[in-house]
BAMI-451892 format. One record per residue: x, y, z of N, C-alpha, C in turn; residue number from 1; residue in three letters. Coordinates in steps of 0.05 Angstrom, whole numbers. Atoms other than C-alpha are relative to their C-alpha. Layout:
<rotis>
<roti n_x="X" n_y="Y" n_z="Z" ca_x="X" ca_y="Y" ca_z="Z" c_x="X" c_y="Y" c_z="Z" pos="NUM" code="ALA"/>
...
</rotis>
This chain:
<rotis>
<roti n_x="-4" n_y="24" n_z="-16" ca_x="-190" ca_y="3923" ca_z="164" c_x="24" c_y="-16" c_z="-10" pos="1" code="MET"/>
<roti n_x="-23" n_y="15" n_z="11" ca_x="-141" ca_y="3890" ca_z="116" c_x="26" c_y="14" c_z="7" pos="2" code="LYS"/>
<roti n_x="-24" n_y="-15" n_z="-7" ca_x="-91" ca_y="3945" ca_z="131" c_x="8" c_y="-6" c_z="29" pos="3" code="LYS"/>
<roti n_x="-6" n_y="7" n_z="-28" ca_x="-96" ca_y="3931" ca_z="206" c_x="11" c_y="-28" c_z="2" pos="4" code="PHE"/>
<roti n_x="-9" n_y="28" n_z="-1" ca_x="-88" ca_y="3856" ca_z="195" c_x="29" c_y="-2" c_z="-11" pos="5" code="ALA"/>
<roti n_x="-27" n_y="0" n_z="11" ca_x="-26" ca_y="3868" ca_z="152" c_x="20" c_y="12" c_z="19" pos="6" code="ALA"/>
<roti n_x="-18" n_y="-12" n_z="-19" ca_x="5" ca_y="3914" ca_z="203" c_x="5" c_y="-17" c_z="24" pos="7" code="LEU"/>
<roti n_x="-2" n_y="19" n_z="-22" ca_x="-9" ca_y="3865" ca_z="259" c_x="18" c_y="-23" c_z="-7" pos="8" code="THR"/>
<roti n_x="-17" n_y="22" n_z="9" ca_x="23" ca_y="3809" ca_z="220" c_x="29" c_y="9" c_z="-2" pos="9" code="THR"/>
<roti n_x="-28" n_y="-9" n_z="3" ca_x="85" ca_y="3850" ca_z="204" c_x="12" c_y="4" c_z="28" pos="10" code="ILE"/>
<roti n_x="-10" n_y="-4" n_z="-27" ca_x="93" ca_y="3869" ca_z="277" c_x="6" c_y="-26" c_z="14" pos="11" code="ALA"/>
<roti n_x="-5" n_y="27" n_z="-12" ca_x="86" ca_y="3797" ca_z="300" c_x="24" c_y="-14" c_z="-12" pos="12" code="ALA"/>
<roti n_x="-23" n_y="13" n_z="13" ca_x="136" ca_y="3772" ca_z="249" c_x="26" c_y="13" c_z="8" pos="13" code="LEU"/>
<roti n_x="-24" n_y="-14" n_z="-7" ca_x="186" ca_y="3825" ca_z="267" c_x="10" c_y="-7" c_z="29" pos="14" code="ALA"/>
<roti n_x="-7" n_y="6" n_z="-28" ca_x="184" ca_y="3805" ca_z="341" c_x="5" c_y="-30" c_z="4" pos="15" code="MET"/>
<roti n_x="-2" n_y="29" n_z="-4" ca_x="183" ca_y="3729" ca_z="330" c_x="28" c_y="-10" c_z="-6" pos="16" code="ALA"/>
<roti n_x="-26" n_y="12" n_z="6" ca_x="245" ca_y="3686" ca_z="332" c_x="0" c_y="-14" c_z="-27" pos="17" code="PRO"/>
<roti n_x="-3" n_y="13" n_z="26" ca_x="272" ca_y="3655" ca_z="269" c_x="-10" c_y="-29" c_z="1" pos="18" code="ALA"/>
<roti n_x="9" n_y="28" n_z="2" ca_x="241" ca_y="3589" ca_z="246" c_x="25" c_y="-17" c_z="-5" pos="19" code="ALA"/>
<roti n_x="-22" n_y="18" n_z="4" ca_x="285" ca_y="3528" ca_z="244" c_x="-1" c_y="-12" c_z="-28" pos="20" code="PHE"/>
<roti n_x="-2" n_y="10" n_z="28" ca_x="309" ca_y="3506" ca_z="175" c_x="-8" c_y="-29" c_z="-1" pos="21" code="ALA"/>
<roti n_x="8" n_y="28" n_z="5" ca_x="275" ca_y="3443" ca_z="151" c_x="-14" c_y="-13" c_z="24" pos="22" code="GLY"/>
<roti n_x="14" n_y="11" n_z="-24" ca_x="237" ca_y="3435" ca_z="217" c_x="17" c_y="-22" c_z="14" pos="23" code="ASP"/>
<roti n_x="-18" n_y="18" n_z="-15" ca_x="296" ca_y="3402" ca_z="252" c_x="-13" c_y="-9" c_z="26" pos="24" code="LYS"/>
<roti n_x="10" n_y="10" n_z="-26" ca_x="278" ca_y="3359" ca_z="311" c_x="18" c_y="9" c_z="22" pos="25" code="SER"/>
<roti n_x="-15" n_y="-7" n_z="-24" ca_x="301" ca_y="3373" ca_z="381" c_x="26" c_y="-17" c_z="1" pos="26" code="PHE"/>
<roti n_x="-23" n_y="18" n_z="-1" ca_x="347" ca_y="3312" ca_z="378" c_x="21" c_y="7" c_z="-21" pos="27" code="ALA"/>
<roti n_x="-19" n_y="-8" n_z="21" ca_x="378" ca_y="3337" ca_z="313" c_x="17" c_y="23" c_z="8" pos="28" code="ASP"/>
<roti n_x="-14" n_y="-25" n_z="-9" ca_x="397" ca_y="3403" ca_z="345" c_x="17" c_y="-5" c_z="25" pos="29" code="ILE"/>
<roti n_x="-14" n_y="6" n_z="-25" ca_x="418" ca_y="3375" ca_z="413" c_x="24" c_y="-18" c_z="-4" pos="30" code="ASP"/>
<roti n_x="-23" n_y="16" n_z="9" ca_x="486" ca_y="3352" ca_z="389" c_x="15" c_y="-13" c_z="24" pos="31" code="THR"/>
<roti n_x="-14" n_y="12" n_z="-23" ca_x="514" ca_y="3339" ca_z="459" c_x="-19" c_y="-19" c_z="16" pos="32" code="ASP"/>
<roti n_x="19" n_y="19" n_z="-12" ca_x="451" ca_y="3299" ca_z="478" c_x="-4" c_y="4" c_z="30" pos="33" code="ALA"/>
<roti n_x="4" n_y="-5" n_z="-29" ca_x="444" ca_y="3333" ca_z="546" c_x="-29" c_y="6" c_z="7" pos="34" code="ASP"/>
<roti n_x="29" n_y="-5" n_z="-5" ca_x="369" ca_y="3344" ca_z="538" c_x="-8" c_y="30" c_z="-1" pos="35" code="GLY"/>
<roti n_x="5" n_y="-29" n_z="2" ca_x="375" ca_y="3420" ca_z="528" c_x="14" c_y="11" c_z="-25" pos="36" code="PHE"/>
<roti n_x="-13" n_y="-13" n_z="22" ca_x="390" ca_y="3466" ca_z="470" c_x="13" c_y="26" c_z="9" pos="37" code="LEU"/>
<roti n_x="-15" n_y="-25" n_z="-7" ca_x="444" ca_y="3518" ca_z="482" c_x="-2" c_y="19" c_z="-24" pos="38" code="SER"/>
<roti n_x="0" n_y="-19" n_z="21" ca_x="448" ca_y="3581" ca_z="441" c_x="19" c_y="-9" c_z="-22" pos="39" code="LEU"/>
<roti n_x="-19" n_y="8" n_z="21" ca_x="510" ca_y="3554" ca_z="405" c_x="-11" c_y="-23" c_z="-16" pos="40" code="SER"/>
<roti n_x="12" n_y="22" n_z="16" ca_x="473" ca_y="3490" ca_z="385" c_x="-21" c_y="10" c_z="-19" pos="41" code="GLU"/>
<roti n_x="21" n_y="-12" n_z="16" ca_x="415" ca_y="3530" ca_z="359" c_x="12" c_y="15" c_z="-24" pos="42" code="ILE"/>
<roti n_x="-12" n_y="-17" n_z="21" ca_x="461" ca_y="3577" ca_z="320" c_x="13" c_y="-16" c_z="-22" pos="43" code="GLN"/>
<roti n_x="-11" n_y="17" n_z="21" ca_x="491" ca_y="3518" ca_z="282" c_x="-21" c_y="-2" c_z="-22" pos="44" code="VAL"/>
<roti n_x="22" n_y="3" n_z="19" ca_x="422" ca_y="3511" ca_z="249" c_x="-9" c_y="27" c_z="-10" pos="45" code="VAL"/>
<roti n_x="10" n_y="-27" n_z="6" ca_x="401" ca_y="3585" ca_z="251" c_x="19" c_y="20" c_z="12" pos="46" code="LYS"/>
<roti n_x="-20" n_y="-19" n_z="-11" ca_x="461" ca_y="3632" ca_z="260" c_x="-11" c_y="26" c_z="9" pos="47" code="PRO"/>
<roti n_x="12" n_y="-26" n_z="-6" ca_x="416" ca_y="3693" ca_z="265" c_x="-15" c_y="0" c_z="27" pos="48" code="GLU"/>
<roti n_x="14" n_y="1" n_z="-26" ca_x="383" ca_y="3669" ca_z="330" c_x="18" c_y="13" c_z="21" pos="49" code="VAL"/>
<roti n_x="-15" n_y="-15" n_z="-21" ca_x="403" ca_y="3713" ca_z="389" c_x="-8" c_y="-11" c_z="28" pos="50" code="THR"/>
<roti n_x="6" n_y="8" n_z="-28" ca_x="404" ca_y="3703" ca_z="464" c_x="-28" c_y="11" c_z="8" pos="51" code="ALA"/>
<roti n_x="26" n_y="-11" n_z="-5" ca_x="342" ca_y="3748" ca_z="466" c_x="-22" c_y="-18" c_z="-11" pos="52" code="ASP"/>
<roti n_x="19" n_y="19" n_z="12" ca_x="306" ca_y="3700" ca_z="419" c_x="-5" c_y="-24" c_z="18" pos="53" code="ASP"/>
<roti n_x="2" n_y="23" n_z="-17" ca_x="321" ca_y="3642" ca_z="464" c_x="-14" c_y="7" c_z="26" pos="54" code="VAL"/>
<roti n_x="12" n_y="-9" n_z="-25" ca_x="302" ca_y="3681" ca_z="527" c_x="-30" c_y="3" c_z="-2" pos="55" code="ALA"/>
<roti n_x="29" n_y="-4" n_z="4" ca_x="233" ca_y="3694" ca_z="497" c_x="-15" c_y="-26" c_z="6" pos="56" code="ALA"/>
<roti n_x="14" n_y="26" n_z="-4" ca_x="217" ca_y="3619" ca_z="504" c_x="13" c_y="-16" c_z="23" pos="57" code="TYR"/>
<roti n_x="-14" n_y="13" n_z="-22" ca_x="264" ca_y="3601" ca_z="562" c_x="-16" c_y="6" c_z="26" pos="58" code="ASP"/>
<roti n_x="18" n_y="-6" n_z="-22" ca_x="209" ca_y="3597" ca_z="615" c_x="13" c_y="-4" c_z="28" pos="59" code="THR"/>
<roti n_x="-12" n_y="5" n_z="-26" ca_x="255" ca_y="3572" ca_z="671" c_x="25" c_y="17" c_z="4" pos="60" code="ASP"/>
<roti n_x="-22" n_y="-18" n_z="-2" ca_x="310" ca_y="3623" ca_z="657" c_x="28" c_y="-12" c_z="2" pos="61" code="GLY"/>
<roti n_x="-27" n_y="13" n_z="-2" ca_x="368" ca_y="3574" ca_z="651" c_x="17" c_y="5" c_z="-24" pos="62" code="ASP"/>
<roti n_x="-14" n_y="-8" n_z="25" ca_x="391" ca_y="3604" ca_z="584" c_x="1" c_y="-22" c_z="-21" pos="63" code="THR"/>
<roti n_x="2" n_y="22" n_z="20" ca_x="376" ca_y="3539" ca_z="548" c_x="-29" c_y="-7" c_z="-4" pos="64" code="MET"/>
<roti n_x="27" n_y="9" n_z="5" ca_x="314" ca_y="3509" ca_z="517" c_x="-3" c_y="-29" c_z="6" pos="65" code="LEU"/>
<roti n_x="7" n_y="28" n_z="-4" ca_x="284" ca_y="3445" ca_z="543" c_x="-16" c_y="-8" c_z="-25" pos="66" code="SER"/>
<roti n_x="16" n_y="9" n_z="23" ca_x="246" ca_y="3402" ca_z="493" c_x="-27" c_y="13" c_z="0" pos="67" code="GLU"/>
<roti n_x="26" n_y="-12" n_z="-1" ca_x="180" ca_y="3431" ca_z="517" c_x="2" c_y="30" c_z="-9" pos="68" code="ALA"/>
<roti n_x="-4" n_y="-28" n_z="8" ca_x="206" ca_y="3503" ca_z="509" c_x="5" c_y="2" c_z="-30" pos="69" code="GLU"/>
<roti n_x="-6" n_y="0" n_z="29" ca_x="233" ca_y="3486" ca_z="440" c_x="-26" c_y="-5" c_z="-16" pos="70" code="PHE"/>
<roti n_x="26" n_y="6" n_z="14" ca_x="165" ca_y="3456" ca_z="419" c_x="-19" c_y="24" c_z="1" pos="71" code="GLU"/>
<roti n_x="16" n_y="-24" n_z="-2" ca_x="130" ca_y="3519" ca_z="444" c_x="9" c_y="20" c_z="-21" pos="72" code="ALA"/>
<roti n_x="-11" n_y="-18" n_z="20" ca_x="177" ca_y="3560" ca_z="400" c_x="-9" c_y="-8" c_z="-28" pos="73" code="TRP"/>
<roti n_x="8" n_y="10" n_z="27" ca_x="163" ca_y="3516" ca_z="339" c_x="-29" c_y="5" c_z="-5" pos="74" code="LYS"/>
<roti n_x="29" n_y="-4" n_z="3" ca_x="88" ca_y="3520" ca_z="352" c_x="-6" c_y="29" c_z="-5" pos="75" code="MET"/>
<roti n_x="4" n_y="-28" n_z="4" ca_x="91" ca_y="3595" ca_z="356" c_x="7" c_y="8" c_z="-28" pos="76" code="ALA"/>
<roti n_x="-8" n_y="-6" n_z="28" ca_x="128" ca_y="3598" ca_z="290" c_x="-20" c_y="-11" c_z="-20" pos="77" code="LYS"/>
<roti n_x="20" n_y="12" n_z="17" ca_x="77" ca_y="3552" ca_z="258" c_x="-25" c_y="18" c_z="-1" pos="78" code="LYS"/>
<roti n_x="23" n_y="-17" n_z="-2" ca_x="21" ca_y="3597" ca_z="282" c_x="6" c_y="26" c_z="-15" pos="79" code="GLU"/>
<roti n_x="-7" n_y="-24" n_z="15" ca_x="58" ca_y="3658" ca_z="255" c_x="-1" c_y="-4" c_z="-30" pos="80" code="ASP"/>
<roti n_x="0" n_y="7" n_z="28" ca_x="66" ca_y="3624" ca_z="188" c_x="-29" c_y="-3" c_z="-10" pos="81" code="LYS"/>
<roti n_x="28" n_y="3" n_z="7" ca_x="-8" ca_y="3605" ca_z="187" c_x="-14" c_y="27" c_z="-2" pos="82" code="ASP"/>
<roti n_x="12" n_y="-27" n_z="0" ca_x="-28" ca_y="3676" ca_z="204" c_x="9" c_y="16" c_z="-25" pos="83" code="MET"/>
<roti n_x="-10" n_y="-14" n_z="24" ca_x="16" ca_y="3703" ca_z="148" c_x="-14" c_y="-10" c_z="-25" pos="84" code="GLU"/>
<roti n_x="14" n_y="12" n_z="23" ca_x="-17" ca_y="3655" ca_z="98" c_x="-29" c_y="10" c_z="-1" pos="85" code="THR"/>
<roti n_x="27" n_y="-10" n_z="-1" ca_x="-86" ca_y="3676" ca_z="120" c_x="-2" c_y="29" c_z="-9" pos="86" code="GLU"/>
<roti n_x="-1" n_y="-28" n_z="7" ca_x="-68" ca_y="3750" ca_z="113" c_x="5" c_y="3" c_z="-30" pos="87" code="THR"/>
<roti n_x="-6" n_y="-2" n_z="28" ca_x="-38" ca_y="3739" ca_z="44" c_x="-24" c_y="-7" c_z="-17" pos="88" code="ASP"/>
<roti n_x="23" n_y="8" n_z="16" ca_x="-102" ca_y="3706" ca_z="20" c_x="-22" c_y="21" c_z="0" pos="89" code="SER"/>
<roti n_x="19" n_y="-21" n_z="0" ca_x="-141" ca_y="3769" ca_z="37" c_x="3" c_y="19" c_z="-24" pos="90" code="ASP"/>
<roti n_x="-6" n_y="-19" n_z="22" ca_x="-110" ca_y="3805" ca_z="-23" c_x="-7" c_y="-11" c_z="-26" pos="91" code="TYR"/>
</rotis>
């Protein structure tokens, strides 16, 4: 069972987008203050983020993240981190 949980965690982490350094707020990243995060704005904070990462949370398909989409991304990363911690405590 532990082996299955570890493999599931590894798979989830491999597919999840990168977390934002220092838990930056939406306003911190939205440097042009237009109410959306473009890929280039996000890459200032996390250069490894790709268009595919953004697309995974871009529910309206406009190639940018609204504040709600960004918060969903952050929440998913928090859940991934919590799941990793729970799995680590099994050993």
